[in-house]
N, C-alpha and C positions, 0 to 999 in steps of 0.2 A: 222319734215320738211314736208311741204305740197306742192304738185305740182300745180303751177299756169298755167303752159304751158306744151304742149306735144311735145317738140322737137324731130325730127327724123332726118335721113340723108336727106331726101328729103327737110326739112326746113332748113338745116345747110349747105349742100354742093351744088356747082354748079354741073350740069349733067354730066360735063365732067372731074371732079375731079378723080384722080385715087384712086380707092379702091382696096386694096391687100387683098386677102383671102388665108391664109395658111391652108393646109389640104383639099382642095376644091374637091379632088378626093373622099373624103368620104361622109358620110350621112349628117351631119348637115352643114358643110361648103359648101357642093355642094348645098344644099338647100338655104343656105344664098346667094350664087352666083346668083342663080335663083331669089330669092326675089329682090335683088337689080337691077338686069337686068329688071324685071317686073316693078319697081319703075321708069324706064327710065335713069338709069345711063348707059353711053355710054363708060365708060373706067374702066373695071374691069379686074384685073390680078388675075388669079387662078393658085395656085401651089400645087402640091402633088408629092410624089415621086413614086408612081404607074405608070405604063405605061398607056398612055392616053386611050388605049383600055379597062383598067380595071377601069376607073372612073366610080362612080355611076351615075353622071349626067354630061353632057357637054352642056353647055349653049351657044346658037348660039351668036356670037359677043363678046364673052368673051374671052380674051387671056389666054390660058392655056399652062402652063409650066410644065414639068415633071423634078423635082429637089429634091434632098434629102436634107432638111432643117436642118439636123444635122451638115451641113457644113457652116462655116461663109461666104465663098465666095458666096454661092448659096442664103444665106440670104441677102447679100448686093445687089445681083442683084434683088432679089424678090422686095425689098423695093425702088428700084429706083424711085424717083419722086412721091413717095406715099404720099396721103393727109391723108389717114386712112389706118391702118393695122389691120387686124383681124387674130389673131393667133388661130386656131382650130387644128393645125396639132400635132398629138401625136400618138405613139404606144399604141393602148389600144383595148378593146372589151369588151364582157361581163365577168361575174365572172370567168368563166372557163379561160378565156385568162389573166385576172388580177391576179389571184392566181398563176397561172402557169409560168408566164413570167414576173417576178418582175424586172429583170435587163433591159429587153427591155422598161417596163414602165418608169424606173428611168432615162434610156438614153434620154427621151424626154425632160429632163431639158436642153439638149444642144441646142434644137430647140428654147425654149424660150429665153434662154440666148443670142444666136446670133440674134435671130429676133428683140428683143426688142432694142439691141444696134444698129442694122441696121436701124430700124425705127427711132431711135433718130439721127443717123447721116444723114439719108435721109431727116431729117426735117419735118417727119410726125407730124400732128396736134394732132392725137388721136391714141391710141393704145388698142386693146381689147384682153384680155386673157381669154380662156375658162378654168375654174377650175372645180371642181366636188365636189360633196356631199362626195366623198371618203376623202376629207381633214378634215372632222369632227372626233372629238374624238370617236374612237371606243368603249370605255367603256360606252358611252351613247347610244349604239345601239345594245346591247346584247338581248334585250327582244323584242318580235313582238308587244307589247304595248307601246314601248318606245315613250316618247313625241317627238313632232316635234322639228327638230333642227333649232336653230336661229344662226344668223351668229356669235355671241360671242362664240358658242360652239366648235369651231375649237381650242380654247386654254382653258386649258393647253393642249399642242398638243400630240395627240395620233393617228395620221392618218393611214389610211389603208396601210399596208406595200407595198412598191414600188409605185404604182400609186398614192396614196393619199399624200405620202410625197413629190413626185415631183410636185404635185399641190401646196401644201403648201408652199414650197420654192419659186416656181415660182411666186405665189402670192406676196411674199416678195420683189422679184425683181421689180415687177410692182409698188409697194409702194414706193420703195426707188428711182426709176427713176423719180417719181413725186417728192418726197422730196428733192431730190438732185439736179436734172437736169431739173425739170419743164416739163417733157413730161407728157401729160394727160393720165393717163391708166385708164382703166375700167375692172372689174373683175366680172364675173358671175360663180356662183357655180351651175352647171347643175345637175338636179335630174332626172336620167333615161328618156332620150328622145327617142321616138319611132315614126314610121310612114313609108309611102311608101319610096322607094328609099334608104332603109337602109340594113344593112347587115341582112340576115336571114338564113344563113347556114355556116358551116365551122369552127365554134368554137368561133368567135368573137361576135356573135349575142347576144342581150340582151333578158330578159325574154319574153317580148311581142311577139317579132318576133319568138323566139324559140317554144313557146306554139302554135302560129299560124301555123308554119311550121309542127309540130308534128301531130296536128289535121289533117291537110291537107294530110300529109302522111299516117296517120291511115285510112283515108277515101279512099285514093286511092288505098292502099294495102290490104284493107279489114282486117286491124288489129283491135283488140278489146281494146288494152290497150295504155297507154301513161305513159312515164318515166318522173318523176318529181325530179329534184335535191333537197336533203333535205327532210324534212318531210311536206312540203308545207305550214307551218305555218309562214314562213318568210313573212314580210310585206314590201311593197314599195309604193311610189308614182310615177306616170308616166305621163311625159308631151308630149303632142302631138307636132310634129315638126313645124307646122305653128305657134304654140305659142311661140316656142323656137326662131324661126329666128326674130319675131316681137319684142320679149323681148330683144334680143341682140340689135336691132336697138334703142329701147327706152333707154336701160341702157347706151349705147355708147354715147349718146348725152344729157344726163341729168347731168349737171355740179356738182350737189351736191354729185354725186356718184364717182367722181374722186377718185382713189386708194382705193376704198371701196368695199371689196368683199360683194356681195348680193346673195341670194337665187334666182335661176331661175328654178321653178318647180312646179308641181301641188301640192296641200295639200290633195288631196283625197287619203287616205291609203287604201291598198287592199293587202289581202294575196295572196300568189302564188296559193294557192288552188281555190281562188275565181277567180283569173286571168284565171286558166285553165278552170273554169266553163263558164266564158264568152266567151272563144274561143270556147269551145264545143257548146255553144248556137249559135254563129254565124255560126258554120259550120253544125249545124243540127244533132249532134252526141253526145252520151255518152259513155265515155270510162273508162275501169277499170284502176285504178292508181296503178303505181308501184313506190315505192320510193326508190332512190338511196341514202342512207345516207352517203355514202363515197364521193359523188361528192362535188365540190366546191358549197357552198350555200351562203357565204357572211355573213354580220352582220344579226342579228335577226330581227332587225326592223329599217327602215329609212323613215323619212317624212320630208316635207319642212315646216318650219314656215315662212308663207308669210306676216307676219306683216309689215316688213320693205318695201317690194316692193309695198304693197298696200299703205303704208304711203307716199312713195315719188313719185311714179308714178300714183297712183290712179288706178291701174291696176294689174292683175296677170293672169297667165295661167288658161283658163277656158274651153277648150275643154272636154266634158264629155269623159271618158274612153271607154264607149260603142260605142261612136261615131267614135272616133279615131281609135280604135282597129278594127271596122268593115271595114273601110278604107284600114288599114294596111293588115288585112286578105284577102281582094280582091285583093290587089296588090301582095302579096306573092303567092297566089293561081295561078294567072296568070304567074308569074315568075316560079312557080313549074311546070306548065303544059308546058310552053314554053321550059324549060330545058328538060322534058321529050320528046318533039318533036325534041329535037337536036338543038334548038336555042340558041345563046349567051344570057346569062341573067346576071344581077348584083347578086353577091353572099354575 
């Protein structure tokens, strides 16, 4: 398939069409709400179960609702009059959270089950589901030098326990709502999103934010060491948040991708050891490394095969890691200093 046009929300929707974004108190969905607001959309409904005071971003002019979308009645309210629905709501976090709270991760299937039915009943035109690379067969990810994962590698199924299986089953819901009921659904498998306005402390943060915070803490406290989960040989690719939200927009509005899971991630592979070195370079410090071999460390290697997204969209995430990580480091450093000064911060 080749892309002849580049449809986005701006070319498909009217500016006052209602866009519903679930999970908007969190990192990616909050950034998506800001993205659409900056595109000039005037009717955006943002939903999250966290108290409004704890949302990572609150965008002026956006309707913000505090509701738990595990409950069907709340999903019905969220989707009323929606033209497009973006479901990014889930209980999730970095590997420490995913491995320790599998039941909580699995329970997120309730959110997608009720949201997609509510979107269908509300007459929404399009429905987006945020899946994850955790849906891929873990047998293909044991080695740091494992080949990049292509979309077909989700089957035969051997997803990551808890979170990965929830994503895989929810993908199937999206595919069947298109096949049986004609709801246009779109599915992106995210690969490790990072950037400003994301979790950076508390146990749910992902590796880029964790490494930045640890370097910042070491500098502030005069420490000479940094603790790394695992032996540091694990490899990952990391996608900057601006690439992610633009990619969501492109995927949602390209009709050849209806009910078709697609990778949304960078294909630049880096080891955790090298990620630490990059954070150290940004911070201007070199630390002694201590390896916690008993800590959660995830699969050995995971990368995104971007053949399909290049083929259909003529585009792929391209922000260099060193550029995105520097912006992320600077934002986390300011958050760290603000917290130290007793100011309210995003955690």
